[in-house]
TORKOL-4160 file (C-alpha; in steps of 0.2 Angstrom, whole numbers, padded with zeros to 4 digits, m for minus):
342
<pt num="1" X="m0573" Y="m0231" Z="0149"/>
<pt num="2" X="m0581" Y="m0215" Z="0153"/>
<pt num="3" X="m0575" Y="m0197" Z="0157"/>
<pt num="4" X="m0577" Y="m0200" Z="0176"/>
<pt num="5" X="m0570" Y="m0218" Z="0176"/>
<pt num="6" X="m0552" Y="m0222" Z="0181"/>
<pt num="7" X="m0541" Y="m0229" Z="0168"/>
<pt num="8" X="m0541" Y="m0248" Z="0169"/>
<pt num="9" X="m0534" Y="m0263" Z="0160"/>
<pt num="10" X="m0541" Y="m0265" Z="0143"/>
<pt num="11" X="m0536" Y="m0277" Z="0129"/>
<pt num="12" X="m0534" Y="m0270" Z="0111"/>
<pt num="13" X="m0528" Y="m0277" Z="0094"/>
<pt num="14" X="m0515" Y="m0268" Z="0084"/>
<pt num="15" X="m0516" Y="m0267" Z="0065"/>
<pt num="16" X="m0507" Y="m0280" Z="0055"/>
<pt num="17" X="m0489" Y="m0275" Z="0051"/>
<pt num="18" X="m0489" Y="m0268" Z="0033"/>
<pt num="19" X="m0474" Y="m0267" Z="0021"/>
<pt num="20" X="m0470" Y="m0249" Z="0027"/>
<pt num="21" X="m0473" Y="m0252" Z="0045"/>
<pt num="22" X="m0463" Y="m0255" Z="0061"/>
<pt num="23" X="m0469" Y="m0264" Z="0076"/>
<pt num="24" X="m0462" Y="m0256" Z="0092"/>
<pt num="25" X="m0461" Y="m0264" Z="0109"/>
<pt num="26" X="m0465" Y="m0249" Z="0121"/>
<pt num="27" X="m0452" Y="m0246" Z="0134"/>
<pt num="28" X="m0457" Y="m0229" Z="0141"/>
<pt num="29" X="m0472" Y="m0217" Z="0138"/>
<pt num="30" X="m0473" Y="m0199" Z="0145"/>
<pt num="31" X="m0489" Y="m0193" Z="0152"/>
<pt num="32" X="m0495" Y="m0176" Z="0144"/>
<pt num="33" X="m0509" Y="m0165" Z="0150"/>
<pt num="34" X="m0517" Y="m0169" Z="0133"/>
<pt num="35" X="m0519" Y="m0187" Z="0139"/>
<pt num="36" X="m0528" Y="m0181" Z="0154"/>
<pt num="37" X="m0539" Y="m0169" Z="0144"/>
<pt num="38" X="m0544" Y="m0183" Z="0132"/>
<pt num="39" X="m0546" Y="m0196" Z="0145"/>
<pt num="40" X="m0559" Y="m0185" Z="0154"/>
<pt num="41" X="m0567" Y="m0178" Z="0138"/>
<pt num="42" X="m0563" Y="m0160" Z="0143"/>
<pt num="43" X="m0564" Y="m0155" Z="0124"/>
<pt num="44" X="m0579" Y="m0165" Z="0120"/>
<pt num="45" X="m0569" Y="m0175" Z="0107"/>
<pt num="46" X="m0565" Y="m0191" Z="0116"/>
<pt num="47" X="m0568" Y="m0208" Z="0108"/>
<pt num="48" X="m0571" Y="m0222" Z="0120"/>
<pt num="49" X="m0563" Y="m0234" Z="0124"/>
<pt num="50" X="m0548" Y="m0223" Z="0124"/>
<pt num="51" X="m0529" Y="m0228" Z="0127"/>
<pt num="52" X="m0519" Y="m0212" Z="0130"/>
<pt num="53" X="m0501" Y="m0209" Z="0127"/>
<pt num="54" X="m0491" Y="m0200" Z="0113"/>
<pt num="55" X="m0473" Y="m0198" Z="0120"/>
<pt num="56" X="m0468" Y="m0216" Z="0116"/>
<pt num="57" X="m0450" Y="m0223" Z="0116"/>
<pt num="58" X="m0448" Y="m0241" Z="0112"/>
<pt num="59" X="m0437" Y="m0254" Z="0103"/>
<pt num="60" X="m0441" Y="m0260" Z="0085"/>
<pt num="61" X="m0446" Y="m0278" Z="0086"/>
<pt num="62" X="m0452" Y="m0281" Z="0068"/>
<pt num="63" X="m0450" Y="m0272" Z="0052"/>
<pt num="64" X="m0461" Y="m0272" Z="0036"/>
<pt num="65" X="m0454" Y="m0279" Z="0019"/>
<pt num="66" X="m0451" Y="m0261" Z="0012"/>
<pt num="67" X="m0445" Y="m0252" Z="0028"/>
<pt num="68" X="m0428" Y="m0243" Z="0025"/>
<pt num="69" X="m0426" Y="m0231" Z="0040"/>
<pt num="70" X="m0426" Y="m0244" Z="0054"/>
<pt num="71" X="m0419" Y="m0261" Z="0058"/>
<pt num="72" X="m0424" Y="m0273" Z="0071"/>
<pt num="73" X="m0418" Y="m0267" Z="0089"/>
<pt num="74" X="m0417" Y="m0249" Z="0084"/>
<pt num="75" X="m0424" Y="m0237" Z="0096"/>
<pt num="76" X="m0439" Y="m0227" Z="0089"/>
<pt num="77" X="m0449" Y="m0213" Z="0095"/>
<pt num="78" X="m0468" Y="m0209" Z="0091"/>
<pt num="79" X="m0476" Y="m0193" Z="0095"/>
<pt num="80" X="m0494" Y="m0186" Z="0093"/>
<pt num="81" X="m0494" Y="m0187" Z="0074"/>
<pt num="82" X="m0498" Y="m0205" Z="0068"/>
<pt num="83" X="m0503" Y="m0201" Z="0050"/>
<pt num="84" X="m0509" Y="m0187" Z="0038"/>
<pt num="85" X="m0516" Y="m0186" Z="0021"/>
<pt num="86" X="m0498" Y="m0185" Z="0013"/>
<pt num="87" X="m0504" Y="m0176" Z="m0003"/>
<pt num="88" X="m0511" Y="m0158" Z="0003"/>
<pt num="89" X="m0500" Y="m0143" Z="0001"/>
<pt num="90" X="m0494" Y="m0144" Z="0020"/>
<pt num="91" X="m0490" Y="m0162" Z="0019"/>
<pt num="92" X="m0481" Y="m0160" Z="0002"/>
<pt num="93" X="m0470" Y="m0145" Z="0010"/>
<pt num="94" X="m0465" Y="m0155" Z="0025"/>
<pt num="95" X="m0478" Y="m0148" Z="0037"/>
<pt num="96" X="m0489" Y="m0164" Z="0039"/>
<pt num="97" X="m0493" Y="m0159" Z="0057"/>
<pt num="98" X="m0504" Y="m0145" Z="0050"/>
<pt num="99" X="m0512" Y="m0157" Z="0037"/>
<pt num="100" X="m0526" Y="m0148" Z="0028"/>
<pt num="101" X="m0536" Y="m0164" Z="0029"/>
<pt num="102" X="m0533" Y="m0166" Z="0047"/>
<pt num="103" X="m0520" Y="m0177" Z="0055"/>
<pt num="104" X="m0523" Y="m0194" Z="0062"/>
<pt num="105" X="m0517" Y="m0194" Z="0080"/>
<pt num="106" X="m0508" Y="m0208" Z="0089"/>
<pt num="107" X="m0524" Y="m0210" Z="0100"/>
<pt num="108" X="m0542" Y="m0204" Z="0100"/>
<pt num="109" X="m0543" Y="m0204" Z="0080"/>
<pt num="110" X="m0549" Y="m0215" Z="0067"/>
<pt num="111" X="m0537" Y="m0223" Z="0054"/>
<pt num="112" X="m0539" Y="m0215" Z="0037"/>
<pt num="113" X="m0543" Y="m0231" Z="0027"/>
<pt num="114" X="m0549" Y="m0244" Z="0040"/>
<pt num="115" X="m0559" Y="m0232" Z="0051"/>
<pt num="116" X="m0552" Y="m0241" Z="0066"/>
<pt num="117" X="m0549" Y="m0232" Z="0082"/>
<pt num="118" X="m0530" Y="m0227" Z="0086"/>
<pt num="119" X="m0524" Y="m0232" Z="0103"/>
<pt num="120" X="m0509" Y="m0224" Z="0111"/>
<pt num="121" X="m0494" Y="m0228" Z="0121"/>
<pt num="122" X="m0501" Y="m0234" Z="0138"/>
<pt num="123" X="m0499" Y="m0251" Z="0130"/>
<pt num="124" X="m0486" Y="m0264" Z="0127"/>
<pt num="125" X="m0483" Y="m0261" Z="0108"/>
<pt num="126" X="m0488" Y="m0251" Z="0094"/>
<pt num="127" X="m0488" Y="m0253" Z="0075"/>
<pt num="128" X="m0484" Y="m0237" Z="0065"/>
<pt num="129" X="m0478" Y="m0232" Z="0047"/>
<pt num="130" X="m0459" Y="m0229" Z="0048"/>
<pt num="131" X="m0462" Y="m0212" Z="0041"/>
<pt num="132" X="m0471" Y="m0206" Z="0056"/>
<pt num="133" X="m0458" Y="m0212" Z="0069"/>
<pt num="134" X="m0440" Y="m0205" Z="0073"/>
<pt num="135" X="m0424" Y="m0213" Z="0077"/>
<pt num="136" X="m0418" Y="m0212" Z="0095"/>
<pt num="137" X="m0399" Y="m0213" Z="0097"/>
<pt num="138" X="m0395" Y="m0227" Z="0109"/>
<pt num="139" X="m0385" Y="m0216" Z="0121"/>
<pt num="140" X="m0400" Y="m0205" Z="0125"/>
<pt num="141" X="m0408" Y="m0209" Z="0143"/>
<pt num="142" X="m0424" Y="m0216" Z="0136"/>
<pt num="143" X="m0436" Y="m0211" Z="0151"/>
<pt num="144" X="m0430" Y="m0193" Z="0150"/>
<pt num="145" X="m0431" Y="m0193" Z="0131"/>
<pt num="146" X="m0449" Y="m0199" Z="0130"/>
<pt num="147" X="m0457" Y="m0182" Z="0134"/>
<pt num="148" X="m0447" Y="m0174" Z="0120"/>
<pt num="149" X="m0459" Y="m0182" Z="0108"/>
<pt num="150" X="m0472" Y="m0170" Z="0113"/>
<pt num="151" X="m0467" Y="m0157" Z="0126"/>
<pt num="152" X="m0450" Y="m0156" Z="0118"/>
<pt num="153" X="m0456" Y="m0154" Z="0100"/>
<pt num="154" X="m0471" Y="m0143" Z="0105"/>
<pt num="155" X="m0459" Y="m0130" Z="0112"/>
<pt num="156" X="m0444" Y="m0132" Z="0100"/>
<pt num="157" X="m0454" Y="m0130" Z="0084"/>
<pt num="158" X="m0461" Y="m0113" Z="0087"/>
<pt num="159" X="m0444" Y="m0106" Z="0094"/>
<pt num="160" X="m0435" Y="m0112" Z="0078"/>
<pt num="161" X="m0449" Y="m0105" Z="0068"/>
<pt num="162" X="m0447" Y="m0087" Z="0075"/>
<pt num="163" X="m0428" Y="m0089" Z="0074"/>
<pt num="164" X="m0425" Y="m0087" Z="0092"/>
<pt num="165" X="m0406" Y="m0083" Z="0095"/>
<pt num="166" X="m0393" Y="m0073" Z="0104"/>
<pt num="167" X="m0399" Y="m0055" Z="0108"/>
<pt num="168" X="m0418" Y="m0060" Z="0109"/>
<pt num="169" X="m0427" Y="m0058" Z="0126"/>
<pt num="170" X="m0440" Y="m0071" Z="0129"/>
<pt num="171" X="m0452" Y="m0075" Z="0143"/>
<pt num="172" X="m0459" Y="m0093" Z="0147"/>
<pt num="173" X="m0476" Y="m0092" Z="0155"/>
<pt num="174" X="m0478" Y="m0107" Z="0166"/>
<pt num="175" X="m0465" Y="m0119" Z="0172"/>
<pt num="176" X="m0472" Y="m0136" Z="0169"/>
<pt num="177" X="m0470" Y="m0150" Z="0157"/>
<pt num="178" X="m0470" Y="m0139" Z="0142"/>
<pt num="179" X="m0462" Y="m0123" Z="0150"/>
<pt num="180" X="m0447" Y="m0132" Z="0157"/>
<pt num="181" X="m0443" Y="m0138" Z="0140"/>
<pt num="182" X="m0445" Y="m0121" Z="0133"/>
<pt num="183" X="m0433" Y="m0114" Z="0145"/>
<pt num="184" X="m0420" Y="m0127" Z="0141"/>
<pt num="185" X="m0422" Y="m0124" Z="0122"/>
<pt num="186" X="m0422" Y="m0105" Z="0124"/>
<pt num="187" X="m0406" Y="m0105" Z="0134"/>
<pt num="188" X="m0397" Y="m0117" Z="0122"/>
<pt num="189" X="m0402" Y="m0105" Z="0108"/>
<pt num="190" X="m0394" Y="m0091" Z="0117"/>
<pt num="191" X="m0408" Y="m0080" Z="0122"/>
<pt num="192" X="m0411" Y="m0070" Z="0138"/>
<pt num="193" X="m0424" Y="m0081" Z="0147"/>
<pt num="194" X="m0437" Y="m0075" Z="0160"/>
<pt num="195" X="m0449" Y="m0087" Z="0168"/>
<pt num="196" X="m0466" Y="m0081" Z="0173"/>
<pt num="197" X="m0475" Y="m0091" Z="0186"/>
<pt num="198" X="m0487" Y="m0091" Z="0200"/>
<pt num="199" X="m0477" Y="m0103" Z="0210"/>
<pt num="200" X="m0463" Y="m0096" Z="0221"/>
<pt num="201" X="m0455" Y="m0114" Z="0223"/>
<pt num="202" X="m0451" Y="m0114" Z="0204"/>
<pt num="203" X="m0439" Y="m0100" Z="0206"/>
<pt num="204" X="m0424" Y="m0111" Z="0210"/>
<pt num="205" X="m0428" Y="m0124" Z="0197"/>
<pt num="206" X="m0429" Y="m0110" Z="0184"/>
<pt num="207" X="m0412" Y="m0104" Z="0188"/>
<pt num="208" X="m0405" Y="m0122" Z="0188"/>
<pt num="209" X="m0412" Y="m0124" Z="0171"/>
<pt num="210" X="m0403" Y="m0109" Z="0165"/>
<pt num="211" X="m0416" Y="m0095" Z="0166"/>
<pt num="212" X="m0409" Y="m0078" Z="0169"/>
<pt num="213" X="m0424" Y="m0070" Z="0178"/>
<pt num="214" X="m0440" Y="m0075" Z="0187"/>
<pt num="215" X="m0456" Y="m0065" Z="0188"/>
<pt num="216" X="m0468" Y="m0071" Z="0202"/>
<pt num="217" X="m0486" Y="m0066" Z="0198"/>
<pt num="218" X="m0499" Y="m0062" Z="0211"/>
<pt num="219" X="m0487" Y="m0057" Z="0224"/>
<pt num="220" X="m0486" Y="m0039" Z="0232"/>
<pt num="221" X="m0467" Y="m0039" Z="0232"/>
<pt num="222" X="m0467" Y="m0043" Z="0213"/>
<pt num="223" X="m0463" Y="m0026" Z="0208"/>
<pt num="224" X="m0468" Y="m0018" Z="0192"/>
<pt num="225" X="m0471" Y="m0030" Z="0178"/>
<pt num="226" X="m0460" Y="m0026" Z="0163"/>
<pt num="227" X="m0469" Y="m0017" Z="0149"/>
<pt num="228" X="m0465" Y="m0018" Z="0131"/>
<pt num="229" X="m0449" Y="m0028" Z="0136"/>
<pt num="230" X="m0449" Y="m0045" Z="0127"/>
<pt num="231" X="m0447" Y="m0050" Z="0109"/>
<pt num="232" X="m0456" Y="m0066" Z="0112"/>
<pt num="233" X="m0467" Y="m0074" Z="0126"/>
<pt num="234" X="m0471" Y="m0092" Z="0125"/>
<pt num="235" X="m0487" Y="m0097" Z="0134"/>
<pt num="236" X="m0487" Y="m0115" Z="0140"/>
<pt num="237" X="m0502" Y="m0114" Z="0152"/>
<pt num="238" X="m0517" Y="m0125" Z="0150"/>
<pt num="239" X="m0528" Y="m0117" Z="0163"/>
<pt num="240" X="m0540" Y="m0102" Z="0161"/>
<pt num="241" X="m0531" Y="m0088" Z="0151"/>
<pt num="242" X="m0532" Y="m0070" Z="0148"/>
<pt num="243" X="m0517" Y="m0065" Z="0137"/>
<pt num="244" X="m0518" Y="m0047" Z="0139"/>
<pt num="245" X="m0505" Y="m0047" Z="0153"/>
<pt num="246" X="m0493" Y="m0056" Z="0142"/>
<pt num="247" X="m0496" Y="m0045" Z="0127"/>
<pt num="248" X="m0493" Y="m0029" Z="0136"/>
<pt num="249" X="m0476" Y="m0036" Z="0141"/>
<pt num="250" X="m0471" Y="m0038" Z="0123"/>
<pt num="251" X="m0461" Y="m0025" Z="0113"/>
<pt num="252" X="m0469" Y="m0017" Z="0098"/>
<pt num="253" X="m0471" Y="m0031" Z="0085"/>
<pt num="254" X="m0467" Y="m0044" Z="0098"/>
<pt num="255" X="m0475" Y="m0061" Z="0097"/>
<pt num="256" X="m0485" Y="m0071" Z="0109"/>
<pt num="257" X="m0482" Y="m0089" Z="0105"/>
<pt num="258" X="m0497" Y="m0100" Z="0112"/>
<pt num="259" X="m0494" Y="m0119" Z="0114"/>
<pt num="260" X="m0505" Y="m0122" Z="0129"/>
<pt num="261" X="m0522" Y="m0128" Z="0127"/>
<pt num="262" X="m0535" Y="m0122" Z="0140"/>
<pt num="263" X="m0551" Y="m0132" Z="0142"/>
<pt num="264" X="m0560" Y="m0116" Z="0139"/>
<pt num="265" X="m0558" Y="m0101" Z="0127"/>
<pt num="266" X="m0545" Y="m0089" Z="0131"/>
<pt num="267" X="m0547" Y="m0070" Z="0130"/>
<pt num="268" X="m0537" Y="m0054" Z="0127"/>
<pt num="269" X="m0540" Y="m0035" Z="0125"/>
<pt num="270" X="m0538" Y="m0031" Z="0107"/>
<pt num="271" X="m0530" Y="m0014" Z="0111"/>
<pt num="272" X="m0515" Y="m0023" Z="0118"/>
<pt num="273" X="m0513" Y="m0032" Z="0101"/>
<pt num="274" X="m0518" Y="m0018" Z="0089"/>
<pt num="275" X="m0509" Y="m0002" Z="0095"/>
<pt num="276" X="m0491" Y="m0010" Z="0095"/>
<pt num="277" X="m0494" Y="m0022" Z="0080"/>
<pt num="278" X="m0491" Y="m0037" Z="0091"/>
<pt num="279" X="m0494" Y="m0055" Z="0085"/>
<pt num="280" X="m0501" Y="m0070" Z="0092"/>
<pt num="281" X="m0494" Y="m0086" Z="0085"/>
<pt num="282" X="m0501" Y="m0103" Z="0088"/>
<pt num="283" X="m0490" Y="m0119" Z="0086"/>
<pt num="284" X="m0494" Y="m0137" Z="0087"/>
<pt num="285" X="m0480" Y="m0150" Z="0088"/>
<pt num="286" X="m0469" Y="m0151" Z="0073"/>
<pt num="287" X="m0466" Y="m0161" Z="0057"/>
<pt num="288" X="m0457" Y="m0178" Z="0058"/>
<pt num="289" X="m0442" Y="m0170" Z="0050"/>
<pt num="290" X="m0442" Y="m0157" Z="0063"/>
<pt num="291" X="m0444" Y="m0169" Z="0077"/>
<pt num="292" X="m0429" Y="m0179" Z="0071"/>
<pt num="293" X="m0419" Y="m0163" Z="0070"/>
<pt num="294" X="m0424" Y="m0159" Z="0088"/>
<pt num="295" X="m0420" Y="m0177" Z="0094"/>
<pt num="296" X="m0402" Y="m0175" Z="0087"/>
<pt num="297" X="m0401" Y="m0157" Z="0094"/>
<pt num="298" X="m0405" Y="m0164" Z="0111"/>
<pt num="299" X="m0393" Y="m0178" Z="0110"/>
<pt num="300" X="m0379" Y="m0166" Z="0105"/>
<pt num="301" X="m0383" Y="m0153" Z="0118"/>
<pt num="302" X="m0388" Y="m0165" Z="0132"/>
<pt num="303" X="m0406" Y="m0158" Z="0134"/>
<pt num="304" X="m0418" Y="m0170" Z="0142"/>
<pt num="305" X="m0434" Y="m0168" Z="0152"/>
<pt num="306" X="m0435" Y="m0168" Z="0171"/>
<pt num="307" X="m0446" Y="m0184" Z="0174"/>
<pt num="308" X="m0453" Y="m0194" Z="0188"/>
<pt num="309" X="m0454" Y="m0212" Z="0182"/>
<pt num="310" X="m0470" Y="m0222" Z="0188"/>
<pt num="311" X="m0477" Y="m0239" Z="0185"/>
<pt num="312" X="m0493" Y="m0240" Z="0175"/>
<pt num="313" X="m0503" Y="m0245" Z="0191"/>
<pt num="314" X="m0500" Y="m0227" Z="0197"/>
<pt num="315" X="m0508" Y="m0218" Z="0182"/>
<pt num="316" X="m0524" Y="m0213" Z="0190"/>
<pt num="317" X="m0514" Y="m0206" Z="0205"/>
<pt num="318" X="m0503" Y="m0197" Z="0193"/>
<pt num="319" X="m0518" Y="m0189" Z="0184"/>
<pt num="320" X="m0525" Y="m0183" Z="0201"/>
<pt num="321" X="m0507" Y="m0175" Z="0205"/>
<pt num="322" X="m0507" Y="m0167" Z="0188"/>
<pt num="323" X="m0523" Y="m0158" Z="0191"/>
<pt num="324" X="m0515" Y="m0151" Z="0207"/>
<pt num="325" X="m0499" Y="m0146" Z="0198"/>
<pt num="326" X="m0490" Y="m0159" Z="0208"/>
<pt num="327" X="m0477" Y="m0165" Z="0196"/>
<pt num="328" X="m0459" Y="m0160" Z="0192"/>
<pt num="329" X="m0460" Y="m0160" Z="0178"/>
<pt num="330" X="m0466" Y="m0175" Z="0168"/>
<pt num="331" X="m0473" Y="m0192" Z="0173"/>
<pt num="332" X="m0466" Y="m0206" Z="0162"/>
<pt num="333" X="m0473" Y="m0223" Z="0163"/>
<pt num="334" X="m0461" Y="m0238" Z="0164"/>
<pt num="335" X="m0471" Y="m0249" Z="0152"/>
<pt num="336" X="m0462" Y="m0265" Z="0159"/>
<pt num="337" X="m0474" Y="m0263" Z="0174"/>
<pt num="338" X="m0488" Y="m0268" Z="0162"/>
<pt num="339" X="m0482" Y="m0285" Z="0163"/>
<pt num="340" X="m0487" Y="m0286" Z="0182"/>
<pt num="341" X="m0506" Y="m0285" Z="0176"/>
<pt num="342" X="m0505" Y="m0298" Z="0163"/>
């Protein structure tokens, strides 16, 4: 495989089931913009051959001899976090997603002890330590649940971290795979939610998801942008970014939460940060404990991703549509379609 090559069928071998491992037959896998970035080496960090996919939902088919969290036929979810050092201060405090030694990702990483490449969820099965998987309640709609393993936790984690609640005003910049989950969580947490978008056709969707206001950027009839208005803005956009506009819309001591990963460095005017003591907070997925908390929260509150389910044979078309912003709001692969190529 190469950055310019389309994805194609490739045979891999999974690691041997260890005593603490579960083997999961993959049923659905979401398609994240990170999958596209890494498949095409946008960040110059890709390891080929590459098997993307880190929004994995499947059924446990085998359990290791010392597994206690799962039994056969449970539903399991696996996100971006495949392993960590387990002994640093971050791992010891339950923040393994920011492991000081660096995490092992579900794909495009090297396993810590074997040095083998990790392969993701665009495949029929995966073997993972039970401590890096979460339990999925059987009543949840599995295809719509898959994106919660990345898009969900990526937005839930920072909103919980800052304590978003009733009385707060938050803007969600970008209404895509991440943004639409941020809207749903922020509404459920009781905040007053505004969506900021350059797409006029997103206005009705934003309101259907519970957003209270919609700001259309780049239009003459947009009116005056609110200055010093929001407690928080969560920026979910992966395109070229200048954060000055968002910073100026924050109240004094407001926080810009950055979860989008542009392929080139973002910029901002320091004055927009300094003179109002505003903050920029970065956030990357969440811990496994937090991910389980989020799954349970979504099950109780009926919060799921808006998805378009596709067969694996359409993945290259899906990538091209993602580049054009033509997805509402997450592609999810029905992995049973992989059998058609066997």
